[in-house]
A tleap script that builds the chain and sets N, CA, C and O, in Angstrom:
source leaprc.protein.ff14SB
mol = sequence {
  NMET LYS ILE TYR ASP VAL LEU LYS LEU MET
  LEU ILE ILE ALA CYS ALA VAL THR VAL PHE
  GLN ALA VAL PHE ILE SER ILE PHE ALA TRP
  PHE LEU PHE PRO ASP SER THR ILE TYR ALA
  ARG ASN LEU TYR GLN LEU PRO VAL ILE GLY
  VAL LEU SER THR LEU PRO THR LEU LEU TYR
  ILE LYS ARG SER GLU PRO SER GLN LEU GLU
  TRP ILE ILE ARG ARG ILE LEU HIE PHE VAL
  LEU THR ALA GLY VAL VAL PHE GLY ALA LEU
  THR HIE PHE GLY TRP VAL TYR ALA GLN THR
  GLN ASN ALA ILE ILE ALA PHE ALA VAL PHE
  LEU LEU VAL TYR ILE ALA SER THR ILE VAL
  GLY SER VAL ARG ALA ASN ARG LEU ALA ASP
  LYS LEU ASN GLU ARG ILE ASN ALA SER HIE
  ASP CSER
}
set mol.1.N position { 128.172 156.728 91.779 }
set mol.1.CA position { 128.657 156.022 92.938 }
set mol.1.C position { 130.161 156.411 93.233 }
set mol.1.O position { 131.074 156.516 92.415 }
set mol.2.N position { 130.195 156.600 94.610 }
set mol.2.CA position { 131.729 156.891 94.879 }
set mol.2.C position { 132.648 155.587 94.845 }
set mol.2.O position { 132.117 154.476 94.850 }
set mol.3.N position { 133.860 155.721 94.813 }
set mol.3.CA position { 134.734 154.504 94.735 }
set mol.3.C position { 134.632 153.675 96.029 }
set mol.3.O position { 134.857 152.468 95.935 }
set mol.4.N position { 134.330 154.173 97.168 }
set mol.4.CA position { 134.077 153.432 98.346 }
set mol.4.C position { 132.880 152.545 98.244 }
set mol.4.O position { 132.929 151.376 98.629 }
set mol.5.N position { 131.830 153.069 97.743 }
set mol.5.CA position { 130.639 152.424 97.470 }
set mol.5.C position { 130.685 151.246 96.482 }
set mol.5.O position { 130.136 150.159 96.665 }
set mol.6.N position { 131.421 151.610 95.402 }
set mol.6.CA position { 131.686 150.444 94.386 }
set mol.6.C position { 132.577 149.297 94.892 }
set mol.6.O position { 132.336 148.128 94.593 }
set mol.7.N position { 133.634 149.670 95.682 }
set mol.7.CA position { 134.522 148.682 96.282 }
set mol.7.C position { 133.760 147.804 97.288 }
set mol.7.O position { 133.966 146.597 97.416 }
set mol.8.N position { 132.825 148.543 98.020 }
set mol.8.CA position { 132.008 147.667 98.983 }
set mol.8.C position { 131.093 146.852 98.283 }
set mol.8.O position { 130.876 145.696 98.648 }
set mol.9.N position { 130.509 147.389 97.255 }
set mol.9.CA position { 129.547 146.495 96.355 }
set mol.9.C position { 130.396 145.371 95.765 }
set mol.9.O position { 129.952 144.223 95.778 }
set mol.10.N position { 131.548 145.634 95.270 }
set mol.10.CA position { 132.382 144.576 94.711 }
set mol.10.C position { 132.653 143.463 95.703 }
set mol.10.O position { 132.467 142.290 95.380 }
set mol.11.N position { 133.091 143.811 96.912 }
set mol.11.CA position { 133.217 142.848 97.885 }
set mol.11.C position { 132.015 142.016 98.191 }
set mol.11.O position { 132.086 140.798 98.355 }
set mol.12.N position { 130.889 142.718 98.265 }
set mol.12.CA position { 129.628 141.958 98.591 }
set mol.12.C position { 129.316 140.976 97.449 }
set mol.12.O position { 128.935 139.840 97.732 }
set mol.13.N position { 129.455 141.349 96.222 }
set mol.13.CA position { 129.178 140.640 95.032 }
set mol.13.C position { 130.080 139.457 95.013 }
set mol.13.O position { 129.623 138.334 94.797 }
set mol.14.N position { 131.414 139.680 95.243 }
set mol.14.CA position { 132.542 138.568 95.204 }
set mol.14.C position { 132.206 137.510 96.347 }
set mol.14.O position { 132.377 136.307 96.153 }
set mol.15.N position { 131.744 137.992 97.487 }
set mol.15.CA position { 131.370 137.020 98.517 }
set mol.15.C position { 130.246 136.213 98.142 }
set mol.15.O position { 130.221 135.001 98.359 }
set mol.16.N position { 129.208 136.914 97.521 }
set mol.16.CA position { 127.998 136.188 97.231 }
set mol.16.C position { 128.267 135.201 96.031 }
set mol.16.O position { 127.774 134.073 96.040 }
set mol.17.N position { 128.985 135.607 95.095 }
set mol.17.CA position { 129.370 134.759 93.928 }
set mol.17.C position { 130.117 133.452 94.368 }
set mol.17.O position { 129.839 132.352 93.890 }
set mol.18.N position { 131.069 133.653 95.298 }
set mol.18.CA position { 131.756 132.595 95.871 }
set mol.18.C position { 130.952 131.676 96.569 }
set mol.18.O position { 131.150 130.470 96.423 }
set mol.19.N position { 130.036 132.116 97.338 }
set mol.19.CA position { 129.126 131.255 98.124 }
set mol.19.C position { 128.239 130.539 97.223 }
set mol.19.O position { 128.063 129.328 97.349 }
set mol.20.N position { 127.587 131.329 96.187 }
set mol.20.CA position { 126.751 130.650 95.343 }
set mol.20.C position { 127.495 129.575 94.553 }
set mol.20.O position { 126.907 128.510 94.360 }
set mol.21.N position { 128.739 129.749 94.075 }
set mol.21.CA position { 129.428 128.845 93.243 }
set mol.21.C position { 129.623 127.560 94.031 }
set mol.21.O position { 129.454 126.447 93.532 }
set mol.22.N position { 130.011 127.787 95.367 }
set mol.22.CA position { 130.272 126.666 96.191 }
set mol.22.C position { 128.904 125.752 96.386 }
set mol.22.O position { 128.947 124.522 96.353 }
set mol.23.N position { 127.834 126.412 96.567 }
set mol.23.CA position { 126.591 125.757 96.725 }
set mol.23.C position { 126.101 125.137 95.362 }
set mol.23.O position { 125.492 124.067 95.389 }
set mol.24.N position { 126.329 125.723 94.277 }
set mol.24.CA position { 125.970 125.290 92.987 }
set mol.24.C position { 126.905 123.998 92.652 }
set mol.24.O position { 126.441 122.972 92.155 }
set mol.25.N position { 128.169 124.159 92.958 }
set mol.25.CA position { 129.011 122.932 92.722 }
set mol.25.C position { 128.616 121.814 93.562 }
set mol.25.O position { 128.641 120.675 93.096 }
set mol.26.N position { 128.255 122.037 94.756 }
set mol.26.CA position { 127.926 120.943 95.706 }
set mol.26.C position { 126.627 120.235 95.264 }
set mol.26.O position { 126.516 119.009 95.252 }
set mol.27.N position { 125.649 121.096 94.901 }
set mol.27.CA position { 124.271 120.547 94.645 }
set mol.27.C position { 124.363 119.805 93.300 }
set mol.27.O position { 124.091 118.610 93.178 }
set mol.28.N position { 124.760 120.596 92.315 }
set mol.28.CA position { 124.710 120.033 90.950 }
set mol.28.C position { 125.704 118.874 90.749 }
set mol.28.O position { 125.383 117.875 90.106 }
set mol.29.N position { 126.889 119.023 91.297 }
set mol.29.CA position { 127.898 117.874 91.210 }
set mol.29.C position { 127.267 116.651 91.898 }
set mol.29.O position { 127.446 115.540 91.398 }
set mol.30.N position { 126.555 116.793 92.992 }
set mol.30.CA position { 126.092 115.663 93.610 }
set mol.30.C position { 124.943 115.030 92.820 }
set mol.30.O position { 124.900 113.801 92.754 }
set mol.31.N position { 123.986 115.793 92.200 }
set mol.31.CA position { 122.986 115.319 91.466 }
set mol.31.C position { 123.342 114.877 90.017 }
set mol.31.O position { 122.858 113.845 89.553 }
set mol.32.N position { 124.135 115.612 89.356 }
set mol.32.CA position { 124.408 115.427 87.908 }
set mol.32.C position { 125.670 114.535 87.790 }
set mol.32.O position { 125.722 113.631 86.956 }
set mol.33.N position { 126.580 114.781 88.553 }
set mol.33.CA position { 127.923 114.070 88.437 }
set mol.33.C position { 128.325 113.576 89.862 }
set mol.33.O position { 129.192 114.188 90.487 }
set mol.34.N position { 127.737 112.533 90.359 }
set mol.34.CA position { 128.013 112.061 91.699 }
set mol.34.C position { 129.338 111.566 91.963 }
set mol.34.O position { 129.770 111.539 93.116 }
set mol.35.N position { 130.120 111.111 90.826 }
set mol.35.CA position { 131.382 110.584 90.942 }
set mol.35.C position { 132.533 111.712 90.844 }
set mol.35.O position { 133.728 111.443 90.968 }
set mol.36.N position { 132.024 113.021 90.605 }
set mol.36.CA position { 133.034 114.116 90.376 }
set mol.36.C position { 133.842 114.375 91.630 }
set mol.36.O position { 133.412 114.064 92.741 }
set mol.37.N position { 134.922 114.902 91.451 }
set mol.37.CA position { 135.876 115.358 92.596 }
set mol.37.C position { 136.288 116.751 92.468 }
set mol.37.O position { 136.587 117.135 91.337 }
set mol.38.N position { 136.353 117.584 93.459 }
set mol.38.CA position { 136.924 118.893 93.410 }
set mol.38.C position { 138.261 118.867 94.100 }
set mol.38.O position { 138.363 118.524 95.277 }
set mol.39.N position { 139.316 119.242 93.338 }
set mol.39.CA position { 140.569 119.134 93.876 }
set mol.39.C position { 141.002 120.574 94.608 }
set mol.39.O position { 140.460 121.637 94.304 }
set mol.40.N position { 142.007 120.467 95.567 }
set mol.40.CA position { 142.426 121.560 96.191 }
set mol.40.C position { 142.851 122.701 95.276 }
set mol.40.O position { 142.683 123.875 95.605 }
set mol.41.N position { 143.448 122.310 94.029 }
set mol.41.CA position { 143.940 123.358 93.250 }
set mol.41.C position { 142.840 124.039 92.464 }
set mol.41.O position { 143.095 124.980 91.713 }
set mol.42.N position { 141.637 123.570 92.633 }
set mol.42.CA position { 140.478 124.294 92.041 }
set mol.42.C position { 139.875 125.251 92.974 }
set mol.42.O position { 139.152 126.153 92.550 }
set mol.43.N position { 140.139 125.101 94.253 }
set mol.43.CA position { 139.584 126.079 95.210 }
set mol.43.C position { 139.860 127.451 95.169 }
set mol.43.O position { 139.053 128.264 95.620 }
set mol.44.N position { 141.005 127.807 94.632 }
set mol.44.CA position { 141.272 129.252 94.345 }
set mol.44.C position { 140.487 129.812 93.185 }
set mol.44.O position { 140.392 131.028 93.021 }
set mol.45.N position { 139.951 128.973 92.414 }
set mol.45.CA position { 139.166 129.398 91.229 }
set mol.45.C position { 137.958 130.120 91.603 }
set mol.45.O position { 137.582 131.102 90.962 }
set mol.46.N position { 137.287 129.632 92.701 }
set mol.46.CA position { 135.913 130.262 93.148 }
set mol.46.C position { 136.163 131.821 93.552 }
set mol.46.O position { 135.452 132.674 93.020 }
set mol.47.N position { 137.107 132.179 94.433 }
set mol.47.CA position { 137.129 133.469 94.713 }
set mol.47.C position { 137.763 134.318 93.561 }
set mol.47.O position { 137.553 135.530 93.500 }
set mol.48.N position { 138.519 133.680 92.674 }
set mol.48.CA position { 139.126 134.503 91.480 }
set mol.48.C position { 137.929 134.843 90.508 }
set mol.48.O position { 137.788 135.954 89.997 }
set mol.49.N position { 137.109 133.809 90.314 }
set mol.49.CA position { 135.942 134.226 89.414 }
set mol.49.C position { 134.947 135.208 90.037 }
set mol.49.O position { 134.334 136.057 89.389 }
set mol.50.N position { 134.838 135.002 91.430 }
set mol.50.CA position { 134.068 136.037 92.133 }
set mol.50.C position { 134.528 137.450 92.071 }
set mol.50.O position { 133.737 138.377 91.899 }
set mol.51.N position { 135.806 137.610 92.212 }
set mol.51.CA position { 136.410 138.902 92.144 }
set mol.51.C position { 136.437 139.522 90.646 }
set mol.51.O position { 136.226 140.711 90.408 }
set mol.52.N position { 136.725 138.545 89.686 }
set mol.52.CA position { 136.766 139.048 88.429 }
set mol.52.C position { 135.437 139.451 87.781 }
set mol.52.O position { 135.355 140.277 86.872 }
set mol.53.N position { 134.389 138.786 88.334 }
set mol.53.CA position { 132.991 139.123 87.912 }
set mol.53.C position { 132.483 140.446 88.405 }
set mol.53.O position { 131.462 140.973 87.963 }
set mol.54.N position { 133.235 140.951 89.333 }
set mol.54.CA position { 132.781 142.266 89.895 }
set mol.54.C position { 133.460 143.470 89.183 }
set mol.54.O position { 133.022 144.611 89.335 }
set mol.55.N position { 134.533 143.195 88.406 }
set mol.55.CA position { 135.311 144.294 87.798 }
set mol.55.C position { 134.353 145.187 86.870 }
set mol.55.O position { 134.500 146.407 86.942 }
set mol.56.N position { 133.478 144.714 86.090 }
set mol.56.CA position { 132.610 145.544 85.367 }
set mol.56.C position { 131.768 146.541 86.182 }
set mol.56.O position { 131.152 147.449 85.624 }
set mol.57.N position { 131.753 146.344 87.570 }
set mol.57.CA position { 130.987 147.232 88.303 }
set mol.57.C position { 131.695 148.666 88.286 }
set mol.57.O position { 131.071 149.702 88.512 }
set mol.58.N position { 132.928 148.625 88.025 }
set mol.58.CA position { 133.649 149.839 87.952 }
set mol.58.C position { 133.088 150.897 86.893 }
set mol.58.O position { 133.426 152.081 86.881 }
set mol.59.N position { 132.228 150.336 86.047 }
set mol.59.CA position { 131.522 151.145 84.967 }
set mol.59.C position { 130.703 152.251 85.616 }
set mol.59.O position { 130.512 153.329 85.052 }
set mol.60.N position { 130.231 151.954 86.808 }
set mol.60.CA position { 129.187 152.783 87.514 }
set mol.60.C position { 129.764 154.046 88.159 }
set mol.60.O position { 129.013 154.931 88.569 }
set mol.61.N position { 131.167 154.134 88.252 }
set mol.61.CA position { 131.865 155.275 88.908 }
set mol.61.C position { 131.671 156.449 87.928 }
set mol.61.O position { 131.992 156.359 86.744 }
set mol.62.N position { 131.158 157.495 88.448 }
set mol.62.CA position { 130.833 158.760 87.779 }
set mol.62.C position { 130.575 159.866 88.727 }
set mol.62.O position { 129.735 159.682 89.608 }
set mol.63.N position { 131.144 160.889 88.656 }
set mol.63.CA position { 130.750 161.970 89.554 }
set mol.63.C position { 129.365 162.604 89.448 }
set mol.63.O position { 128.686 162.951 90.414 }
set mol.64.N position { 129.017 162.718 88.135 }
set mol.64.CA position { 127.596 163.418 87.790 }
set mol.64.C position { 126.667 162.235 87.497 }
set mol.64.O position { 127.016 161.089 87.212 }
set mol.65.N position { 125.399 162.724 87.620 }
set mol.65.CA position { 124.227 161.702 87.344 }
set mol.65.C position { 124.101 161.392 85.817 }
set mol.65.O position { 123.919 162.304 85.010 }
set mol.66.N position { 124.195 160.177 85.467 }
set mol.66.CA position { 124.142 159.787 84.038 }
set mol.66.C position { 122.645 159.973 83.412 }
set mol.66.O position { 121.626 159.853 84.093 }
set mol.67.N position { 122.657 160.260 82.129 }
set mol.67.CA position { 121.404 160.381 81.564 }
set mol.67.C position { 120.693 158.927 81.554 }
set mol.67.O position { 121.244 157.932 82.026 }
set mol.68.N position { 119.363 158.914 80.942 }
set mol.68.CA position { 118.743 157.719 80.912 }
set mol.68.C position { 119.342 156.762 79.955 }
set mol.68.O position { 119.432 155.560 80.205 }
set mol.69.N position { 119.808 157.389 78.700 }
set mol.69.CA position { 120.345 156.699 77.669 }
set mol.69.C position { 121.698 156.107 78.150 }
set mol.69.O position { 121.944 154.922 77.928 }
set mol.70.N position { 122.618 156.941 78.832 }
set mol.70.CA position { 123.706 156.536 79.332 }
set mol.70.C position { 123.678 155.333 80.347 }
set mol.70.O position { 124.511 154.426 80.371 }
set mol.71.N position { 122.684 155.454 81.113 }
set mol.71.CA position { 122.388 154.441 82.055 }
set mol.71.C position { 122.012 153.056 81.473 }
set mol.71.O position { 122.405 151.995 81.959 }
set mol.72.N position { 121.194 153.171 80.359 }
set mol.72.CA position { 120.940 151.876 79.594 }
set mol.72.C position { 122.126 151.341 78.956 }
set mol.72.O position { 122.346 150.130 78.985 }
set mol.73.N position { 122.915 152.168 78.375 }
set mol.73.CA position { 124.153 151.755 77.759 }
set mol.73.C position { 125.088 151.039 78.743 }
set mol.73.O position { 125.662 149.976 78.506 }
set mol.74.N position { 125.170 151.731 79.843 }
set mol.74.CA position { 126.139 151.175 80.862 }
set mol.74.C position { 125.533 149.764 81.394 }
set mol.74.O position { 126.316 148.835 81.593 }
set mol.75.N position { 124.254 149.614 81.605 }
set mol.75.CA position { 123.590 148.370 82.028 }
set mol.75.C position { 123.859 147.241 81.087 }
set mol.75.O position { 124.183 146.129 81.506 }
set mol.76.N position { 123.720 147.529 79.773 }
set mol.76.CA position { 123.829 146.554 78.730 }
set mol.76.C position { 125.368 146.195 78.784 }
set mol.76.O position { 125.755 145.028 78.840 }
set mol.77.N position { 126.231 147.304 78.762 }
set mol.77.CA position { 127.729 146.901 78.599 }
set mol.77.C position { 128.125 146.165 79.915 }
set mol.77.O position { 128.967 145.268 79.877 }
set mol.78.N position { 127.566 146.514 80.996 }
set mol.78.CA position { 127.892 145.847 82.297 }
set mol.78.C position { 127.633 144.328 82.096 }
set mol.78.O position { 128.508 143.497 82.338 }
set mol.79.N position { 126.400 144.001 81.644 }
set mol.79.CA position { 125.877 142.631 81.489 }
set mol.79.C position { 126.925 141.916 80.551 }
set mol.79.O position { 127.507 140.898 80.924 }
set mol.80.N position { 127.137 142.484 79.340 }
set mol.80.CA position { 128.002 141.846 78.357 }
set mol.80.C position { 129.459 141.621 79.039 }
set mol.80.O position { 129.992 140.512 79.073 }
set mol.81.N position { 129.946 142.601 79.486 }
set mol.81.CA position { 131.290 142.415 80.170 }
set mol.81.C position { 131.378 141.405 81.222 }
set mol.81.O position { 132.273 140.562 81.288 }
set mol.82.N position { 130.306 141.541 82.126 }
set mol.82.CA position { 130.215 140.444 83.206 }
set mol.82.C position { 130.215 139.063 82.718 }
set mol.82.O position { 130.981 138.199 83.145 }
set mol.83.N position { 129.268 138.869 81.745 }
set mol.83.CA position { 129.072 137.514 81.001 }
set mol.83.C position { 130.440 137.097 80.456 }
set mol.83.O position { 130.920 136.000 80.740 }
set mol.84.N position { 131.061 137.979 79.673 }
set mol.84.CA position { 132.303 137.629 79.150 }
set mol.84.C position { 133.457 137.219 80.042 }
set mol.84.O position { 134.225 136.291 79.787 }
set mol.85.N position { 133.508 138.020 81.142 }
set mol.85.CA position { 134.530 137.761 82.235 }
set mol.85.C position { 134.290 136.270 82.917 }
set mol.85.O position { 135.167 135.424 83.090 }
set mol.86.N position { 132.904 136.156 83.258 }
set mol.86.CA position { 132.535 134.955 83.956 }
set mol.86.C position { 132.784 133.746 83.009 }
set mol.86.O position { 133.357 132.734 83.411 }
set mol.87.N position { 132.351 133.886 81.790 }
set mol.87.CA position { 132.413 132.717 80.911 }
set mol.87.C position { 133.805 132.460 80.374 }
set mol.87.O position { 134.214 131.336 80.082 }
set mol.88.N position { 134.494 133.560 80.265 }
set mol.88.CA position { 135.996 133.434 79.926 }
set mol.88.C position { 136.646 132.735 80.956 }
set mol.88.O position { 137.356 131.762 80.704 }
set mol.89.N position { 136.444 133.188 82.195 }
set mol.89.CA position { 137.133 132.435 83.401 }
set mol.89.C position { 136.720 130.957 83.539 }
set mol.89.O position { 137.569 130.103 83.794 }
set mol.90.N position { 135.368 130.642 83.365 }
set mol.90.CA position { 134.831 129.343 83.464 }
set mol.90.C position { 135.505 128.507 82.251 }
set mol.90.O position { 135.899 127.369 82.503 }
set mol.91.N position { 135.634 128.971 81.094 }
set mol.91.CA position { 136.281 128.279 80.053 }
set mol.91.C position { 137.657 128.052 80.289 }
set mol.91.O position { 138.175 126.947 80.125 }
set mol.92.N position { 138.308 129.124 80.691 }
set mol.92.CA position { 139.842 128.990 81.069 }
set mol.92.C position { 140.057 127.866 82.066 }
set mol.92.O position { 140.875 126.970 81.858 }
set mol.93.N position { 139.300 127.936 83.157 }
set mol.93.CA position { 139.443 126.894 84.264 }
set mol.93.C position { 139.002 125.472 83.687 }
set mol.93.O position { 139.401 124.464 84.270 }
set mol.94.N position { 138.254 125.372 82.648 }
set mol.94.CA position { 137.799 124.053 82.187 }
set mol.94.C position { 136.474 123.646 82.769 }
set mol.94.O position { 136.081 122.480 82.740 }
set mol.95.N position { 135.800 124.632 83.296 }
set mol.95.CA position { 134.450 124.198 83.870 }
set mol.95.C position { 133.297 124.170 82.981 }
set mol.95.O position { 132.350 123.405 83.165 }
set mol.96.N position { 133.374 125.016 81.997 }
set mol.96.CA position { 132.442 124.930 80.964 }
set mol.96.C position { 133.022 124.874 79.612 }
set mol.96.O position { 134.069 125.458 79.335 }
set mol.97.N position { 132.338 124.162 78.753 }
set mol.97.CA position { 132.861 124.133 77.288 }
set mol.97.C position { 131.652 124.638 76.474 }
set mol.97.O position { 130.490 124.384 76.791 }
set mol.98.N position { 131.993 125.334 75.454 }
set mol.98.CA position { 131.014 126.005 74.584 }
set mol.98.C position { 130.097 124.917 73.932 }
set mol.98.O position { 128.929 125.198 73.661 }
set mol.99.N position { 130.565 123.793 73.702 }
set mol.99.CA position { 129.895 122.673 72.902 }
set mol.99.C position { 128.894 121.875 73.806 }
set mol.99.O position { 128.039 121.121 73.342 }
set mol.100.N position { 129.077 122.103 75.090 }
set mol.100.CA position { 128.354 121.215 76.009 }
set mol.100.C position { 126.962 121.730 76.563 }
set mol.100.O position { 126.659 122.917 76.441 }
set mol.101.N position { 126.204 120.908 77.112 }
set mol.101.CA position { 125.037 121.241 77.794 }
set mol.101.C position { 125.396 122.116 78.964 }
set mol.101.O position { 124.563 122.915 79.392 }
set mol.102.N position { 126.656 122.004 79.533 }
set mol.102.CA position { 127.016 122.813 80.779 }
set mol.102.C position { 126.874 124.285 80.560 }
set mol.102.O position { 126.473 125.055 81.433 }
set mol.103.N position { 127.254 124.667 79.252 }
set mol.103.CA position { 127.255 126.104 78.774 }
set mol.103.C position { 125.838 126.720 78.969 }
set mol.103.O position { 125.637 127.801 79.522 }
set mol.104.N position { 124.797 125.836 78.405 }
set mol.104.CA position { 123.384 126.339 78.615 }
set mol.104.C position { 123.085 126.509 80.035 }
set mol.104.O position { 122.669 127.578 80.483 }
set mol.105.N position { 123.309 125.376 80.817 }
set mol.105.CA position { 122.959 125.538 82.198 }
set mol.105.C position { 123.662 126.583 82.923 }
set mol.105.O position { 123.080 127.270 83.763 }
set mol.106.N position { 124.957 126.740 82.618 }
set mol.106.CA position { 125.745 127.824 83.224 }
set mol.106.C position { 125.148 129.238 82.953 }
set mol.106.O position { 125.014 130.085 83.835 }
set mol.107.N position { 124.802 129.410 81.646 }
set mol.107.CA position { 124.279 130.661 81.203 }
set mol.107.C position { 123.022 130.951 81.860 }
set mol.107.O position { 122.802 132.100 82.244 }
set mol.108.N position { 122.132 129.977 82.036 }
set mol.108.CA position { 120.761 130.087 82.656 }
set mol.108.C position { 121.037 130.517 84.077 }
set mol.108.O position { 120.423 131.475 84.546 }
set mol.109.N position { 121.961 129.834 84.803 }
set mol.109.CA position { 122.189 130.099 86.156 }
set mol.109.C position { 122.719 131.597 86.376 }
set mol.109.O position { 122.288 132.334 87.263 }
set mol.110.N position { 123.733 131.954 85.430 }
set mol.110.CA position { 124.222 133.214 85.435 }
set mol.110.C position { 123.169 134.253 85.226 }
set mol.110.O position { 123.194 135.279 85.906 }
set mol.111.N position { 122.330 134.069 84.410 }
set mol.111.CA position { 121.161 135.043 83.984 }
set mol.111.C position { 120.337 135.174 85.209 }
set mol.111.O position { 119.936 136.278 85.576 }
set mol.112.N position { 120.076 134.093 85.846 }
set mol.112.CA position { 119.227 133.999 87.104 }
set mol.112.C position { 119.895 134.872 88.216 }
set mol.112.O position { 119.215 135.709 88.810 }
set mol.113.N position { 121.126 134.700 88.485 }
set mol.113.CA position { 121.910 135.250 89.446 }
set mol.113.C position { 122.042 136.894 89.086 }
set mol.113.O position { 121.956 137.754 89.963 }
set mol.114.N position { 122.236 137.158 87.834 }
set mol.114.CA position { 122.375 138.540 87.469 }
set mol.114.C position { 121.040 139.261 87.542 }
set mol.114.O position { 121.033 140.443 87.884 }
set mol.115.N position { 119.953 138.655 87.255 }
set mol.115.CA position { 118.722 139.311 87.410 }
set mol.115.C position { 118.298 139.455 88.895 }
set mol.115.O position { 117.669 140.438 89.289 }
set mol.116.N position { 118.662 138.455 89.682 }
set mol.116.CA position { 118.314 138.461 91.100 }
set mol.116.C position { 119.196 139.508 91.772 }
set mol.116.O position { 118.688 140.256 92.608 }
set mol.117.N position { 120.466 139.604 91.463 }
set mol.117.CA position { 121.308 140.622 92.184 }
set mol.117.C position { 120.937 141.971 91.637 }
set mol.117.O position { 121.069 142.915 92.416 }
set mol.118.N position { 120.525 142.200 90.506 }
set mol.118.CA position { 119.828 143.431 89.947 }
set mol.118.C position { 118.772 143.868 90.736 }
set mol.118.O position { 118.689 145.014 91.179 }
set mol.119.N position { 117.884 142.896 90.939 }
set mol.119.CA position { 116.590 143.185 91.739 }
set mol.119.C position { 116.840 143.612 93.134 }
set mol.119.O position { 116.241 144.541 93.676 }
set mol.120.N position { 117.803 142.846 93.716 }
set mol.120.CA position { 118.170 143.043 95.200 }
set mol.120.C position { 118.765 144.446 95.320 }
set mol.120.O position { 118.420 145.205 96.226 }
set mol.121.N position { 119.737 144.805 94.315 }
set mol.121.CA position { 120.262 146.106 94.317 }
set mol.121.C position { 119.401 147.226 94.151 }
set mol.121.O position { 119.641 148.308 94.686 }
set mol.122.N position { 118.355 147.004 93.396 }
set mol.122.CA position { 117.382 148.070 93.119 }
set mol.122.C position { 116.505 148.262 94.329 }
set mol.122.O position { 116.188 149.407 94.650 }
set mol.123.N position { 116.087 147.214 95.027 }
set mol.123.CA position { 115.227 147.194 96.155 }
set mol.123.C position { 116.114 147.972 97.328 }
set mol.123.O position { 115.593 148.836 98.033 }
set mol.124.N position { 117.419 147.604 97.456 }
set mol.124.CA position { 118.206 148.170 98.522 }
set mol.124.C position { 118.380 149.724 98.203 }
set mol.124.O position { 118.353 150.572 99.095 }
set mol.125.N position { 118.550 150.006 96.931 }
set mol.125.CA position { 118.692 151.445 96.632 }
set mol.125.C position { 117.511 152.231 96.953 }
set mol.125.O position { 117.576 153.335 97.494 }
set mol.126.N position { 116.315 151.590 96.579 }
set mol.126.CA position { 114.932 152.282 96.887 }
set mol.126.C position { 114.680 152.395 98.297 }
set mol.126.O position { 114.127 153.411 98.715 }
set mol.127.N position { 115.036 151.430 99.116 }
set mol.127.CA position { 114.979 151.608 100.575 }
set mol.127.C position { 115.755 152.540 101.074 }
set mol.127.O position { 115.262 153.301 101.907 }
set mol.128.N position { 117.041 152.683 100.709 }
set mol.128.CA position { 117.921 153.701 101.096 }
set mol.128.C position { 117.361 155.186 100.720 }
set mol.128.O position { 117.408 156.125 101.515 }
set mol.129.N position { 116.863 155.267 99.495 }
set mol.129.CA position { 116.359 156.622 99.076 }
set mol.129.C position { 115.158 157.039 99.945 }
set mol.129.O position { 115.000 158.201 100.319 }
set mol.130.N position { 114.298 156.001 100.254 }
set mol.130.CA position { 113.100 156.269 101.023 }
set mol.130.C position { 113.586 156.637 102.537 }
set mol.130.O position { 113.084 157.596 103.124 }
set mol.131.N position { 114.477 155.913 103.069 }
set mol.131.CA position { 114.967 156.220 104.349 }
set mol.131.C position { 115.616 157.784 104.445 }
set mol.131.O position { 115.430 158.546 105.394 }
set mol.132.N position { 116.351 158.054 103.346 }
set mol.132.CA position { 116.958 159.398 103.300 }
set mol.132.C position { 115.846 160.499 103.134 }
set mol.132.O position { 115.899 161.572 103.736 }
set mol.133.N position { 114.868 160.161 102.300 }
set mol.133.CA position { 113.739 161.084 102.210 }
set mol.133.C position { 112.982 161.347 103.453 }
set mol.133.O position { 112.534 162.461 103.724 }
set mol.134.N position { 112.836 160.232 104.254 }
set mol.134.CA position { 112.163 160.379 105.524 }
set mol.134.C position { 112.867 161.241 106.465 }
set mol.134.O position { 112.270 162.103 107.109 }
set mol.135.N position { 114.182 161.023 106.567 }
set mol.135.CA position { 114.998 161.876 107.311 }
set mol.135.C position { 114.992 163.244 106.931 }
set mol.135.O position { 115.013 164.114 107.802 }
set mol.136.N position { 114.963 163.560 105.585 }
set mol.136.CA position { 114.926 165.007 105.088 }
set mol.136.C position { 113.646 165.592 105.426 }
set mol.136.O position { 113.608 166.725 105.907 }
set mol.137.N position { 112.537 164.884 105.207 }
set mol.137.CA position { 111.190 165.342 105.615 }
set mol.137.C position { 111.103 165.549 107.064 }
set mol.137.O position { 110.551 166.565 107.487 }
set mol.138.N position { 111.579 164.707 107.835 }
set mol.138.CA position { 111.524 164.935 109.293 }
set mol.138.C position { 112.280 166.009 109.771 }
set mol.138.O position { 111.874 166.627 110.756 }
set mol.139.N position { 113.452 166.358 109.142 }
set mol.139.CA position { 114.169 167.641 109.548 }
set mol.139.C position { 113.485 168.764 109.090 }
set mol.139.O position { 113.632 169.793 109.749 }
set mol.140.N position { 112.704 168.796 108.014 }
set mol.140.CA position { 112.108 169.981 107.460 }
set mol.140.C position { 110.853 170.151 108.289 }
set mol.140.O position { 110.389 171.287 108.387 }
set mol.141.N position { 110.274 169.167 108.877 }
set mol.141.CA position { 109.000 169.288 109.681 }
set mol.141.C position { 109.351 169.921 111.104 }
set mol.141.O position { 108.558 170.657 111.689 }
set mol.142.N position { 110.498 169.604 111.570 }
set mol.142.CA position { 110.763 170.068 112.947 }
set mol.142.C position { 111.399 171.464 113.000 }
set mol.142.O position { 111.674 171.976 114.085 }
savepdb mol mol.pdb
quit
């Protein structure tokens, strides 16, 4: 991936994470903790976590095509780093504590979002590849 593509992807992920966090906080705070309050000082934490969670995406910058083993190692490393960054930030901001039920719920939600974003990214990449192949075939046919 080129740096422009990675930065674009990071921006998309940061926006999606921020929106998801706002929805998650609104829904679950309303159902699980109806008397909870979100203070203005906490509002910067949403975009900070969103941006920080995209930093491991920089692992995918490489000029040559990675081997299958290198791709698997990068994917595993990306997951571990992303989880570490997200849960480190959540713990730092006091949203999740390792001893509570919140950590299990947060990890399940993180895993769900990670899998969903991986699937969406794969589908988008396959569509782009198909579109490019169609254009190449159309130019060869004419």
